[in-house]
N, C-alpha and C positions, 0 to 999 in steps of 0.2 A: 629632455630639457635639463639644464643644470642651473639650480637656483641657490645661491649662497645664503647663509643665515643672515648676513648683513653685507651691504656693499656701500662703502663710504663714498666711492667715486660719484655716485648719483647725486649726492648732496653737495659734494665739494667742487666738482668740475665747473658748474655755473658760477662759482665764486672764486675761481682761480685768480682772476685779475685783482679782486679785492684782497685776497690773501697775500699776493705778491706785493701789493702796495703797502699793506700793513707791515710785512716783514721789512721792506725797504725803509719804511719810516723808522722802525726800531734800529735798523742797521745804521741809518744816517745819524740818529740821535746819539749812538754809542753809549746808551744808558740801558742796561739790561735787567736790573733788579730795582724794584720799588721806584718806578718812575711814572711818567704821565700816562702811559698805557694802562698801568694797573689802576691808577686813580680814576681813569675814564671808565674802565670796566666795572670797578666796584660801585661807582656812582650809577651807572646804567643798570646794573643787575639789581641793586637795592631798589631803584625806582620801578623796575619791571616787576619785582616781587611785592612791592608795597611795603618795604621795610625801611627803617631809618639808616641802618648801617650795614655795610658789607665788608668783610675782611677776607682777602684772598689767602689761600694756603697752598702747600705743595701738592696735596692730593686729598681725596675724600676721607680716608682714615684719619689723617692728621686733623682735618676739619672737625671730625667727631671728637677726637681726643682733646684737642685744644678747647673746643666749646665746653666740654664737661669740666675741664680743669679751670677754665675761666669762670665758670658758674659755681665753683666751690665743691663740686662732687669729688669725694676722695675716699680714703681708707675706711672700710667698714660700712659705707653707705650701700644700700641695696637699690638697684635700678631695674625696674621692670622692663622687659624687652621681648618682642615676639620670638618664639622658638624657631620660626621658619624664615629667618632672615639670612643675609649673607654674613659671613663670619666677621667682617670688618666692624659691623655695628657692635658686636659683643667684645671684640678685641679692644675697642676704645674704652669700654667700661672697665675691662681688666687693667688696661694700661694706667688708668688714674687711681688704681688701688681699690676700686669699688667692686661690688659683687653683682654679677648679672643674675637676674631671676627670670627664668623663661615663662612665657605666657602663651598658651595655645591660641591659634588663630580661629576665626569663625570659618566654618566649612564652606560657606557660600561665598563670602567676600575674599577669603584667604588672608585677611588682615587681622591684626591683634584684636582679640575678642574683649570688648569692654566688660562683659559679665565675668570673664575669667580674671580680669585685672583686679577686681574687688577682692577675690578670694586669695590673692597673693600679697596683699598689703600687710606689712608688719610695722612695728615701731621703728625699724631700721630703714624702711623704705623712704627714699628721698626724691625719687623722680621716676617718670615714665618716659622711656625713649621709644617713640613711635616710628615705625617704618612704613612709608607709603609704597608698598611692594607692587611691582609690575607696572606702576604708573597710576594706581588707584589710591585715592585719599582714604585714610582710615576714618573711622567715625569720630571726628574731632569734637563734635558737639557733646557726645557722651563722655569721651575721654577727658576733656577739659572740665566738665562738671564733676567728674570723679576726683580729678586732681585738686580742684578748688575745695571740695568737701573734706579731703584728707590732708590738705596743706602740702601738696606735692608740686614739684616743678614738672613741666612738660617740655621735652625736647623732640625735635623731628629730624629723622634721617630722610632727606629728600633726594637721595642719589638716583632714584628711578622715577621721579615725578616732577621734573622741571615744568613749571607753568600750569600744573593742575589747579583747578579752582573749585571752591565750595562756597556758595552764597556770596559771590563777589570777592572772596578772600583767596589769596594764592597760597599754595602749599609752602610751608615754611614760616608762615606768619601767625600760626595759632598758638605756639608755645613760647617759652622764654627766649629760645634761640634755636637755630636750625643749621644743619650741615649738608652741604652739597658736594657731590663728586662730578668732575668734568672729564672723567676717563673717556677716551675716544668713542666708546660704544654708547655713551649716554645720549639722551635726547638732545642735550646741549653738551657737546664733547670738544675737548681741546685736541691738539696734535701730540699729546703726551699726557702725563699725569698732571692733574690740577684739581683744586677744590676751593670751597669758600664757606664762610659762616655768615648768616644774616641774623639780625636782632634789632630790637628797638631799645635795648638796654645799653646806654652809653658806656657805663663802667665795664660791662662784660665785653663790649667790643674793643675798648682800649686795652683791656688786660689780654684778650685773645691776640690782638695784634702784637703786643709786646712778647707774649709767650712764643709766638711763631718767629720772632726775630731775636732769638737767643735770650729772651727774657728782658729785652731792652726796648724802651720807648725813646731813649736819648742815647746817642752814640757813646759807647764805652761805659754806660751806666746800666747795670743789670739788676733789676728788681725781683726777678723770678729766675728759677732754674729752667730756662726756656729751651726751645729746640730750634732747628733751622728748617722752617717750612714756609716758604714764600712763593706766591704765584708770580712767575717771572713775566717780563715785559712781552715776550713773543707770544706766550700762551694767552695773556690778557688781550693782546691785539687780535688774535685769532678768535677768541670768544666774543669780542665785541662785534666782529663781522657776523658771526653765526647767530648771535642773539637777535639780530634784526630779522632773521628768517625763522626763528623758533615757532612762533604762532602759526605760520604757514605750514611748517613741517608737522606740527601737532594736528592741525586739521586734516592733513593727508593721512596721518596715522589713524585718526578716528574714522575716516571714511573707509579705509581698508578693513579696519576692525568690524565695522557695520556689515560689510559684505561677508566676512567670515561668519559672523553671528547669523546672518540671514541664510547662508547657503551650506554651511557644514551641518550635515544631517545624518551622520553615522551613529547608530545607537551604542556603539562601542566607545564612542568618544564624548566626553563631557566638557562643556565649555564653562568658563568662570561666569559668575553672575554679571550681567551687563550693568555698566554704569556710564552715564553720560559724562561724568567728570573724569573718567580715566584718560590718560594721555598715552597709554599703550607703549611704554618702554619695552615691555615684553608681552607677547600674546601666548599665554599658556593654554594647552589643552591637556586633558587628563584621560588616561586609558589604563585599564588593568593590565593590558599587554603592552605596556609602554616600550620596553626594549625591542619587542618584535616590530612595533609600529615605527620606531626610529630606524631600525635596520631596513624595513620595507621602504620608507621614504627615501633613505640614502640610495637604495637601488634605483629609485625613480629619479634621482638627481636632486632631491630636496634636502638641504642641509638643515639640521636642527641642533638645539642645545638643551641641556637639562638644568633647571634652576630650582633646587640644587640636589644632587644625587645623594648626599649624606648629611643628615641634620647635624647641627653644631654639637648637640649634647652627646652624640656618638662619635665625634671626632677625637683623635688622639690628643689634640691640644687641650681638650676639656675633660680628659679622663678623671681629673681630680674632683669633678662634680659627682662622680659615682653614679651616673645614670646608666640604665640598662635599656635594651630594646623594649619598647612598649611604654617607656616613661612618658612620652608625648605622642600618643597614637595618631592624632590628627596631623601633626607635623610629619610624622614618619610616613603616613599614607600619601601626603602631598609629594614627599621626596621619592616615593616609589612609583608614582603614577604620572608626574608632571613631565611635559615635553613642550619646549618653546619652538614655535614655528616662525618662519620669516615674516617680518612686518617692519618696513622701513620706507622712508620717503624715496620716491623714484621707481617703486615697483610697477611693472606693467600689468595691464588687465590680463594679458595672456598668462603671466606668471601666477597671479592671484587665482585665476580659474583653474590652472593646472594643480596648484596646491590643494584647493578645495576638492577637486575631482579625485586626486590621489588619496586624500583623507577619507572621502566617502566610499572609495572602492576597497578600503582596507577590510 
């Protein structure tokens, strides 16, 4: 049996007519940038998340960078960030001139460890940039309490946790502002690059919108040295169609995850700590023989990915931080042992059972 890591057709094919109608609507309008489709999606997504404002951007990295700029994070400021995130989170901090300060994750949740956060705070610390990795919410109760005690801003990278909830609040609404990616593989994905910022801060939202539009909120009047990063009409239209199905897809992801937790029983393979709040953008398993496991699964026709094989502090892009192997042992262990197995809407029971049996037979 051949099982891809992900298969968009299973989500997209039932919506083909809706996508074609949306595209036709944009085509007929002949308005492709900053039009009614963007306004509609921003309104719908803000409402879905429970936020007052949504600002569309060209991609998730831009959303992170513009969010930090709009919030006043800049040169010399230290921003605490999980060591085991994707590099985009850290690049955004660097791009605004701030200094990323890595924090180890909790070994069980795989998310930024609140106890470690406290040890990294200095007089230069201005913010905590939380990442809800794999689809699971970080411990926002503790993190927000720490931020309040030390007078820090909290920002959220929600690229992997669209729709995740904690005590009735949606991921992205705990901090001052949050950034989303709608890269095609995300739980809510566009047909290309796309992103957004959500916030309840009116001034931050207005500034973010201007920065993403060449620094302009009024045509040919530029108040900031901005960039060109706007969510276009076609992507906004596509996202509006898919947003209506997001909760349904999330429940399907959760059901598949429950079967994995119930039936994967190989002593060589460790599963992440279970959380009812997880929306399972990624389902990671951990194995000391990870590379052998990946090769074995590929021979069985099961395609997998690694998130992420090399930690940021050991990447060439951040050699100036002068980190050596062993600097962040928990993060490094995750990178050495993590393997992401297929989990997406539309998977068949036969495929799920085949993956489980293959893992158990390793």
